[in-house]
C-alpha atoms as an extended CHARMM CRD file, in Angstrom:
* protein
*
        83  EXT
         1         1  MET       CA            110.5920000000      101.6210000000      107.3220000000  PROA      1               0.0000000000
         2         2  ILE       CA            114.2660000000      102.5160000000      107.8890000000  PROA      2               0.0000000000
         3         3  LYS       CA            113.3470000000      104.3970000000      111.0720000000  PROA      3               0.0000000000
         4         4  GLU       CA            111.5700000000      101.3420000000      112.4720000000  PROA      4               0.0000000000
         5         5  TYR       CA            114.4760000000       99.0910000000      111.4860000000  PROA      5               0.0000000000
         6         6  ALA       CA            117.0090000000      101.3720000000      113.2130000000  PROA      6               0.0000000000
         7         7  THR       CA            114.8190000000      101.6120000000      116.3120000000  PROA      7               0.0000000000
         8         8  SER       CA            114.5090000000       97.8180000000      116.4450000000  PROA      8               0.0000000000
         9         9  LEU       CA            118.2900000000       97.3490000000      116.1990000000  PROA      9               0.0000000000
        10        10  ALA       CA            118.7920000000       99.9700000000      118.9120000000  PROA      10              0.0000000000
        11        11  GLU       CA            116.3690000000       98.1660000000      121.2220000000  PROA      11              0.0000000000
        12        12  GLN       CA            118.2310000000       94.8940000000      120.6320000000  PROA      12              0.0000000000
        13        13  MET       CA            121.3900000000       96.7000000000      121.7650000000  PROA      13              0.0000000000
        14        14  GLY       CA            119.6770000000       98.1860000000      124.8360000000  PROA      14              0.0000000000
        15        15  ILE       CA            119.5130000000      101.7380000000      123.4600000000  PROA      15              0.0000000000
        16        16  LYS       CA            116.3360000000      103.8190000000      123.5980000000  PROA      16              0.0000000000
        17        17  LEU       CA            116.2820000000      106.2320000000      120.6980000000  PROA      17              0.0000000000
        18        18  SER       CA            114.5070000000      109.5280000000      121.2650000000  PROA      18              0.0000000000
        19        19  ARG       CA            114.4470000000      110.4090000000      117.5670000000  PROA      19              0.0000000000
        20        20  VAL       CA            115.4820000000      109.0650000000      114.1660000000  PROA      20              0.0000000000
        21        21  SER       CA            115.8020000000      111.4590000000      111.2200000000  PROA      21              0.0000000000
        22        22  VAL       CA            116.4510000000      110.7890000000      107.5500000000  PROA      22              0.0000000000
        23        23  ILE       CA            118.1380000000      113.6040000000      105.6250000000  PROA      23              0.0000000000
        24        24  ASP       CA            117.5030000000      113.3780000000      101.9050000000  PROA      24              0.0000000000
        25        25  GLY       CA            120.8150000000      112.8630000000      100.1400000000  PROA      25              0.0000000000
        26        26  LYS       CA            119.7620000000      115.1550000000       97.3130000000  PROA      26              0.0000000000
        27        27  LEU       CA            120.0860000000      118.0650000000       99.7320000000  PROA      27              0.0000000000
        28        28  LEU       CA            123.6670000000      116.9300000000      100.3580000000  PROA      28              0.0000000000
        29        29  GLY       CA            124.4810000000      116.4400000000       96.6870000000  PROA      29              0.0000000000
        30        30  CYS       CA            124.0060000000      112.6410000000       96.6660000000  PROA      30              0.0000000000
        31        31  ARG       CA            121.2450000000      111.1800000000       94.5380000000  PROA      31              0.0000000000
        32        32  ASP       CA            121.3750000000      107.6020000000       95.8210000000  PROA      32              0.0000000000
        33        33  SER       CA            122.0710000000      107.9340000000       99.5440000000  PROA      33              0.0000000000
        34        34  HSD       CA            120.6470000000      109.4710000000      102.6890000000  PROA      34              0.0000000000
        35        35  LEU       CA            121.9750000000      110.4080000000      106.1050000000  PROA      35              0.0000000000
        36        36  LEU       CA            120.3000000000      108.6060000000      108.9920000000  PROA      36              0.0000000000
        37        37  GLN       CA            120.6340000000      110.4720000000      112.2890000000  PROA      37              0.0000000000
        38        38  LEU       CA            120.1170000000      108.5030000000      115.5020000000  PROA      38              0.0000000000
        39        39  TYR       CA            119.4020000000      110.4230000000      118.7100000000  PROA      39              0.0000000000
        40        40  SER       CA            119.3530000000      109.2870000000      122.3210000000  PROA      40              0.0000000000
        41        41  ASP       CA            119.0810000000      111.8670000000      125.0900000000  PROA      41              0.0000000000
        42        42  ASP       CA            121.2250000000      114.7710000000      123.8850000000  PROA      42              0.0000000000
        43        43  ARG       CA            123.6130000000      112.6260000000      121.8140000000  PROA      43              0.0000000000
        44        44  MET       CA            123.5620000000      111.9170000000      118.0790000000  PROA      44              0.0000000000
        45        45  GLU       CA            125.3320000000      109.6280000000      115.6370000000  PROA      45              0.0000000000
        46        46  SER       CA            124.8620000000      109.2610000000      111.8890000000  PROA      46              0.0000000000
        47        47  ALA       CA            124.9860000000      106.4880000000      109.3220000000  PROA      47              0.0000000000
        48        48  LEU       CA            124.9690000000      106.5620000000      105.5400000000  PROA      48              0.0000000000
        49        49  VAL       CA            122.0560000000      104.6560000000      104.0180000000  PROA      49              0.0000000000
        50        50  TYR       CA            121.6980000000      103.9160000000      100.3190000000  PROA      50              0.0000000000
        51        51  GLN       CA            118.3770000000      104.2340000000       98.5110000000  PROA      51              0.0000000000
        52        52  ARG       CA            118.5440000000      100.6450000000       97.2550000000  PROA      52              0.0000000000
        53        53  GLU       CA            118.8710000000       99.4340000000      100.8810000000  PROA      53              0.0000000000
        54        54  ILE       CA            115.7510000000      101.3760000000      101.8620000000  PROA      54              0.0000000000
        55        55  GLU       CA            113.9040000000       99.9090000000       98.8890000000  PROA      55              0.0000000000
        56        56  ALA       CA            115.0560000000       96.4050000000       99.8620000000  PROA      56              0.0000000000
        57        57  LEU       CA            113.7240000000       96.9340000000      103.4020000000  PROA      57              0.0000000000
        58        58  HSD       CA            110.3310000000       97.8800000000      101.9610000000  PROA      58              0.0000000000
        59        59  GLU       CA            110.4000000000       94.5560000000      100.1000000000  PROA      59              0.0000000000
        60        60  GLY       CA            111.2330000000       92.7130000000      103.3350000000  PROA      60              0.0000000000
        61        61  ILE       CA            114.8970000000       92.1570000000      102.4940000000  PROA      61              0.0000000000
        62        62  SER       CA            117.4780000000       92.9980000000      105.1490000000  PROA      62              0.0000000000
        63        63  ARG       CA            121.0050000000       93.7110000000      103.9300000000  PROA      63              0.0000000000
        64        64  ALA       CA            123.9430000000       92.6520000000      106.1020000000  PROA      64              0.0000000000
        65        65  ARG       CA            125.9910000000       95.7320000000      105.1680000000  PROA      65              0.0000000000
        66        66  LEU       CA            123.1530000000       98.0500000000      106.2040000000  PROA      66              0.0000000000
        67        67  GLU       CA            122.7850000000       96.2670000000      109.5240000000  PROA      67              0.0000000000
        68        68  LEU       CA            126.5300000000       96.4810000000      110.1140000000  PROA      68              0.0000000000
        69        69  ARG       CA            126.5970000000      100.2240000000      109.3830000000  PROA      69              0.0000000000
        70        70  LEU       CA            123.6450000000      100.8690000000      111.6860000000  PROA      70              0.0000000000
        71        71  ARG       CA            125.0510000000       98.7150000000      114.4870000000  PROA      71              0.0000000000
        72        72  THR       CA            128.3760000000      100.5410000000      114.1790000000  PROA      72              0.0000000000
        73        73  ALA       CA            126.6570000000      103.9300000000      114.4930000000  PROA      73              0.0000000000
        74        74  LEU       CA            124.6030000000      102.6420000000      117.4110000000  PROA      74              0.0000000000
        75        75  SER       CA            127.7530000000      101.3460000000      119.1160000000  PROA      75              0.0000000000
        76        76  ARG       CA            129.3150000000      104.7990000000      118.7760000000  PROA      76              0.0000000000
        77        77  LEU       CA            126.1500000000      106.3130000000      120.2300000000  PROA      77              0.0000000000
        78        78  GLN       CA            126.2700000000      103.8280000000      123.1020000000  PROA      78              0.0000000000
        79        79  MET       CA            129.8480000000      104.8790000000      123.8670000000  PROA      79              0.0000000000
        80        80  LEU       CA            128.8060000000      108.5540000000      123.9030000000  PROA      80              0.0000000000
        81        81  LEU       CA            125.9990000000      107.7720000000      126.3290000000  PROA      81              0.0000000000
        82        82  ARG       CA            128.3660000000      105.9620000000      128.6950000000  PROA      82              0.0000000000
        83        83  GLY       CA            131.0500000000      108.6320000000      128.5290000000  PROA      83              0.0000000000
């Protein structure tokens, strides 16, 4: 669900993502968060996503802080694509 949400936000911003990956936070030593990697062409940006935000998305609840973090990462990606 988080991948679809990120892709939807990217499309709203005019960015076509080639891939979205979720790295389990447990592998990074974090039990309650994950790393969301957003790819477009050969560029990549990341955003931290908390487990409770993913669970809220599955329940149909969108969190403003999650959207802000994803839009910020997508804005950075957009700048990389222009540069």
